[in-house]
C-alpha positions in Angstrom: -22.2 2.1 -29.8 -20.3 4.5 -28.3 -22.2 5.6 -25.3 -25.8 4.7 -24.1 -28.3 6.9 -21.6 -28.9 5.6 -18.5 -31.1 2.6 -18.7 -35.2 3.9 -17.4 -35.7 1.1 -14.8 -33.0 3.1 -12.6 -36.1 2.0 -9.3 -35.9 -1.4 -10.2 -32.2 -1.4 -10.6 -32.0 0.4 -7.0 -34.1 -1.8 -5.9 -32.4 -5.0 -7.0 -29.0 -3.9 -5.9 -29.7 -2.6 -2.2 -31.8 -6.2 -1.8 -28.9 -8.0 -3.3 -26.3 -6.3 -0.8 -28.3 -6.0 2.4 -28.2 -9.8 1.9 -24.4 -10.6 0.6 -22.3 -7.9 2.0 -19.2 -8.9 3.7 -18.7 -8.5 7.2 -15.9 -5.7 7.5 -14.9 -4.5 10.2 -15.8 -0.6 9.0 -18.8 -1.8 8.3 -20.3 -2.5 12.0 -20.8 0.8 12.7 -21.1 4.4 10.7 -18.1 6.1 11.2 -16.9 8.1 9.0 -13.0 8.8 10.2 -13.1 4.5 10.1 -14.8 4.5 6.7 -12.0 7.2 5.4 -9.3 5.0 6.8 -10.6 2.0 5.3 -11.3 4.0 1.7 -8.0 5.5 1.3 -6.2 1.5 2.8 -8.5 0.0 0.0 -6.9 2.0 -3.5 -5.2 -0.3 -5.3 -5.2 -2.8 -2.4 -7.2 -5.7 -1.8 -9.5 -6.0 0.7 -8.0 -9.5 3.1 -4.6 -7.6 2.9 -6.4 -4.5 4.3 -7.9 -5.8 6.8 -4.7 -6.7 9.3 -3.9 -3.3 8.8 -6.8 -1.4 9.7 -7.2 -3.0 12.5 -3.6 -1.7 13.3 -3.9 1.8 12.2 -7.1 2.4 13.9 -6.3 0.7 17.1 -3.2 3.0 17.5 -5.0 5.9 16.7 -9.0 5.6 16.9 -10.2 9.5 15.5 -8.3 12.1 13.4 -7.3 14.1 16.7 -4.5 10.8 17.7 -4.0 10.6 13.8 -2.7 14.4 13.3 -0.6 13.7 16.8 1.4 11.3 15.2 5.1 11.3 14.5 5.4 10.4 10.4 7.6 7.8 11.2 5.1 5.9 13.3 2.6 6.1 10.7 5.3 4.9 7.9 5.8 2.2 11.0 2.7 1.1 11.1 2.0 0.9 7.4 5.1 -0.8 6.0 4.6 -3.6 3.7 1.0 -2.2 3.0 2.5 -0.2 -0.3 1.6 2.6 -1.7 2.9 4.8 0.9 2.3 8.3 -0.5 -1.1 6.8 1.0 0.2 7.6 4.7 1.5 10.9 4.0 -1.1 12.3 2.7 -3.3 11.5 5.8 -1.0 12.3 7.8 -1.5 16.0 6.0 -5.2 16.0 5.8 -5.2 14.9 9.4 -3.4 18.0 10.4 -5.8 20.0 8.2 -9.2 18.8 9.2 -8.2 19.6 13.7 -6.3 22.6 12.4 -9.6 23.8 9.7 -12.9 21.6 10.5 -12.0 21.2 15.1 -11.4 17.5 14.3 -14.5 16.7 12.0 -14.2 15.1 8.8 -16.4 17.4 6.5 -19.7 16.6 5.6 -19.9 17.2 1.9 -17.9 15.5 -1.2 -17.2 19.2 -2.5 -14.8 20.0 0.7 -13.6 16.6 1.2 -11.8 17.2 -2.1 -10.1 20.1 -0.5 -8.3 18.0 2.0 -5.1 15.9 0.7 -5.1 12.8 -0.7 -9.1 12.7 -1.4 -9.6 13.1 -5.6 -13.2 12.3 -6.6 -13.4 8.8 -5.8 -12.4 8.9 -2.2 -14.8 12.2 -1.5 -17.6 10.4 -2.9 -17.3 7.2 -1.1 -17.0 9.4 2.4 -19.9 11.8 1.9 -22.2 9.0 0.8 -21.4 6.2 3.5 -20.7 8.3 6.4 -22.7 11.3 5.6 -25.6 10.3 3.1 -25.2 12.4 0.7 -26.6 11.8 -2.8 -23.1 11.6 -4.4 -21.9 9.0 -6.6 -17.8 7.3 -5.8 -16.3 5.6 -9.4 -13.9 3.3 -8.6 -13.1 0.9 -11.4 -15.5 -2.3 -10.1 -18.4 0.5 -10.6 -16.8 1.3 -14.5 -17.0 -2.4 -15.0 -21.0 -3.0 -13.6 -22.2 0.1 -15.4 -20.8 -0.4 -18.5 -22.0 -3.7 -18.9 -25.0 -2.7 -18.0 -25.8 -0.2 -20.4 -23.8 -2.6 -23.2 -20.8 0.6 -23.0 -18.4 -0.6 -25.9 -16.5 2.8 -25.0 -13.5 2.5 -23.3 -14.9 3.1 -19.3 -11.8 5.6 -18.7 -11.7 7.0 -21.9 -13.4 10.7 -21.7 -16.8 9.7 -23.4 -16.5 6.5 -21.8 -16.2 8.1 -18.1 -19.0 10.5 -18.6 -21.2 7.9 -19.6 -20.1 6.0 -16.5 -20.3 9.1 -14.1 -24.2 10.0 -15.4 -25.3 6.6 -14.8 -24.0 6.5 -11.3 -25.1 9.9 -10.6 -28.4 8.8 -11.8 -28.6 5.6 -9.5 -27.3 7.1 -6.1 -30.7 9.9 -6.3 -32.5 7.9 -3.2 -32.2 6.2 -0.6 -28.9 4.8 1.3 -26.8 6.4 -1.5 -23.8 4.9 0.8 -25.5 1.6 0.7 -26.1 1.9 -3.2 -22.7 2.6 -3.6 -21.2 0.4 -2.0 -23.6 -2.4 -4.0 -22.4 -1.9 -7.1 -19.1 -2.2 -5.6 -19.5 -5.1 -4.0 -21.2 -6.8 -6.8 -18.2 -5.6 -9.4 -15.9 -7.8 -6.4 -17.9 -10.7 -5.7 -20.1 -11.4 -9.4 -19.6 -9.6 -12.1 -16.0 -9.8 -12.1 -13.5 -8.7 -14.8 -12.7 -12.3 -16.0 -15.9 -15.5 -15.4 -18.9 -12.9 -14.2 -21.3 -14.7 -12.5 -23.9 -13.9 -13.9 -26.6 -16.5 -13.1 -26.2 -15.2 -9.7 -26.5 -11.6 -10.6 -29.8 -9.4 -9.3 -29.4 -7.3 -12.5 -28.6 -9.9 -15.1 -32.2 -9.6 -16.4 -31.4 -5.9 -17.4 -27.4 -6.2 -18.5 -27.3 -5.2 -21.9 -23.8 -7.2 -21.9 -25.3 -10.5 -20.5 -28.3 -10.6 -22.6 -26.4 -9.8 -26.1 -23.2 -12.6 -24.5 -20.6 -9.8 -24.9 -19.5 -9.7 -21.0 -15.8 -10.6 -22.5 -15.8 -7.4 -24.3 -17.0 -5.2 -21.5 -15.3 -2.8 -20.8 -13.1 -3.7 -23.4 -9.7 -5.5 -22.5 -6.9 -2.6 -22.3 -3.7 -3.1 -23.7 -1.4 -3.7 -21.3 2.4 -2.0 -21.6 5.5 -3.7 -20.9 7.0 -3.6 -17.5 10.5 -2.6 -17.8 13.4 -3.9 -16.0 15.4 -1.4 -12.8 19.1 -3.3 -12.4 20.1 -1.7 -9.1 22.5 -3.1 -6.2 21.2 -2.9 -3.3 24.0 -2.4 -0.3 23.3 -4.1 3.3 26.2 -2.3 5.1 26.7 -3.7 8.3 28.1 -2.5 11.8 28.5 -4.7 14.7 30.2 -3.6 18.3 32.5 -6.7 19.7 32.4 -4.8 23.0 28.7 -5.8 23.7 28.0 -8.3 26.6 29.9 -11.5 25.5 27.1 -11.8 22.5 28.0 -11.9 19.4 26.4 -9.3 17.3 24.5 -8.5 20.0 24.6 -4.6 18.7 24.4 -4.8 15.0 23.3 -2.1 13.3 22.2 -1.7 9.6 22.5 1.0 7.6 19.4 3.1 6.1 18.8 5.7 3.9 15.1 7.4 3.9 13.6 7.6 0.6 12.7 10.8 -1.2 8.7 11.6 0.0 7.6 11.7 -3.7 9.6 8.3 -5.0 9.1 4.7 -5.1 9.1 4.3 -1.0 7.5 7.6 -0.7 9.4 8.7 3.1 10.4 5.3 4.9 14.0 4.0 5.0 15.5 1.5 2.9 19.1 0.2 2.3 21.1 2.2 -0.2 20.5 1.6 -3.8 23.1 1.9 -6.7 22.1 1.6 -10.5 23.1 -1.4 -12.2 24.8 -4.5 -11.2 28.0 -3.6 -9.7 31.0 -6.2 -8.2 32.2 -5.7 -4.9 35.3 -3.2 -6.1 32.9 -1.1 -8.0 30.8 -0.9 -5.0 33.2 -0.2 -2.6 34.7 2.6 -5.0 30.9 4.2 -5.3 30.6 3.9 -1.6 34.3 5.6 -0.5 33.4 9.3 -1.6 30.0 9.0 -0.4 31.2 7.6 3.1 34.8 9.4 3.3 37.1 6.6 4.0 40.1 5.3 0.9 39.4 3.1 -1.3 42.1 1.4 0.6 40.3 1.0 3.8 39.7 -3.1 4.8 36.3 -3.9 4.0 34.5 -7.4 3.9 32.5 -6.7 0.4 30.3 -9.9 -0.3 27.5 -10.6 -2.9 25.2 -12.6 -1.7 22.1 -13.2 -4.1 19.4 -11.5 -6.0 15.8 -10.7 -5.1 13.4 -9.6 -8.3 10.6 -6.8 -7.0 7.7 -6.3 -8.5 6.3 -2.9 -8.7 2.9 -1.2 -10.2 5.2 -0.2 -13.3 8.5 -2.3 -13.3 10.2 -4.9 -12.1 13.9 -4.8 -9.6 16.6 -6.6 -10.7 18.0 -6.3 -7.5 21.7 -8.1 -6.3 22.0 -8.0 -2.8 26.1 -7.6 -1.6 27.2 -6.7 1.8 29.9 -4.6 3.2 31.0 -5.0 6.2 33.3 -2.0 7.5 36.6 -3.1 9.5 36.6 0.9 10.9 39.4 -0.3 14.4 42.1 -1.2 11.4 41.9 2.5 9.7 38.9 4.0 10.7 36.4 6.6 8.7 37.9 9.2 7.0 41.6 7.8 8.2 41.0 8.1 12.1 43.3 5.4 13.8 42.0 4.4 16.9 38.2 4.9 17.0 35.5 2.4 18.2 34.3 0.6 15.1 30.6 2.0 16.8 31.1 4.9 17.6 33.2 6.2 14.4 30.9 4.5 11.9 27.1 5.3 13.6 28.5 9.2 13.9 29.5 8.8 9.9 26.3 7.5 9.4 24.1 10.0 11.2 26.4 13.4 10.0 25.6 11.8 6.6 21.8 12.1 7.2 21.3 8.3 7.2 20.4 6.3 10.1 21.9 3.3 11.6 19.3 0.9 12.9 19.3 -2.1 15.7 18.4 -4.7 13.9 16.4 -6.2 17.0 14.3 -3.0 16.2 13.8 -3.5 12.6 10.3 -3.3 13.1 9.9 -0.2 14.9 11.1 1.8 11.6 8.9 2.0 8.3 10.5 0.1 6.3 9.5 -1.1 2.6 9.2 -4.8 1.5 11.7 -4.8 -0.9 13.9 -3.7 2.1 13.1 -6.6 4.3 13.6 -8.8 1.3 16.9 -7.6 0.6 17.8 -8.1 4.3 17.3 -11.6 4.0 19.0 -12.3 1.2 22.1 -10.0 2.5 22.4 -10.4 6.5 24.3 -13.5 7.9 22.1 -16.5 9.7 23.6 -15.3 13.0 22.1 -11.8 12.1 19.0 -12.8 10.8 18.5 -14.6 14.0 18.2 -12.0 16.2 16.9 -9.2 13.1 13.1 -8.3 14.4 11.7 -8.4 10.6 8.6 -5.9 10.0 7.1 -8.6 7.6 5.1 -10.6 9.8 2.3 -10.0 12.0 -1.0 -11.5 13.5 -3.3 -9.5 13.8 -7.2 -10.2 15.5 -9.8 -8.4 13.5 -13.1 -9.0 15.3 -16.8 -9.4 14.0 -19.7 -10.1 15.3 -20.0 -13.4 13.7 -16.8 -14.9 14.6 -12.9 -12.6 15.0 -10.9 -13.9 12.9 -6.8 -14.0 13.0 -4.9 -12.4 10.2 -0.8 -13.5 9.1 0.1 -10.7 7.1 3.9 -11.4 5.1 5.3 -8.1 3.8 7.9 -10.0 2.2 6.1 -11.3 -0.9 4.7 -9.7 -4.0 1.8 -8.3 -6.0 -1.6 -9.3 -5.0 -4.2 -7.0 -7.7 -6.4 -4.7 -7.0 -9.8 -4.3 -5.3 -10.3 -0.6 -5.9 -8.7 0.8 -9.3 -7.5 4.1 -9.3 -4.5 6.0 -11.1 -0.9 6.1 -9.1 2.1 6.5 -9.4 4.7 3.8 -9.6 4.5 2.3 -5.9 5.6 -0.8 -4.0 2.8 -3.4 -4.5 1.0 -4.7 -1.4 1.7 -8.0 0.1 -0.3 -11.5 0.5 -2.2 -12.3 3.0 -2.9 -15.4 4.8 -6.2 -16.9 6.9 -5.3 -18.7 9.7 -6.8 -22.0 9.5 -7.9 -21.7 13.7 -10.5 -19.7 14.0 -10.6 -18.0 17.3 
């Protein structure tokens, strides 16, 4: 069967879904009280990212910017720094743009309809539907990957739900289901069912509240509905990361106390949208090749004394590719010849001036956590910095945040330097960095 009409027992389905949700929904901070801004923040963060991963970032974000007005006034680099490690960095830039638009056009209040919300940066059909239904009780669907799977199985839909005919069938059923009381709860109920019960593999049909009305369950076809999609081979891209270290021997007797690292702002439409990363060169290069590539860029002669040392390799997973990164540590000896052949110029002064003139950024290692950097750069720096410098570096890769709930406040640790964790909300994105791993502390507070 290629398509299905919505089941005739919609009233029974709605009742079963709402009853199950109200008894079994997860205790999440954005559900404690209905606030349009907080619903929006959570929905954007949850795109392509696990709920447990989002929790500490959500707490930090709304703690710093509790409403649209404070977010609209934030500096882009501040937002990037708080978002650092969450992945899909374009989301942060679009949120800031949307906040500025809401403040300018809508007097700081999110529009209440999905149609108006879709005019804002970063709002597609799903996000607009989720915010409008949850925060403003608009009878509009919110269809993500979980919803597609649940509704496809209920209808026994053998067509790919992401194809045009399949998407049309899913949307028609979602629109029919959402009409009635508590449309926001209804949308969340379907998503929650997909996340906890109607999972892609090994669905828990024995505890599903709508198993009796599910065509896929009744015909024992949950393993083929929705039809599995062929996974594309993830290509590997070889790069050389250049860890350029600037040290000042004139610091107050403490070795490396004023050590800095050279970072480069990434293009807004690139992999690490707007964040700062170590310079990346295409291919796996030797020390000689790295020196030759950097010489014209930094304006020093290829004979300038430079320590260029390979320090390891990092494999970093992105959504659609794997980065195979050789790490090269470069320690310019500016005091010998100076930048661009200028003799007698202090190390820190000459290099930091040169770096700034090139539009790069010299970041003190003990202030690295104040700069938005992708987790790939965190991993590269851990591999590229000598032990003495790693010990003074404030890596942004690990933070502890307390997430309060009425039942039991909990502490979470997020480690930004580990790999991909899958999706909760399934959305189409350009190639982006995958989100980090979340580890819940055993100790409860």
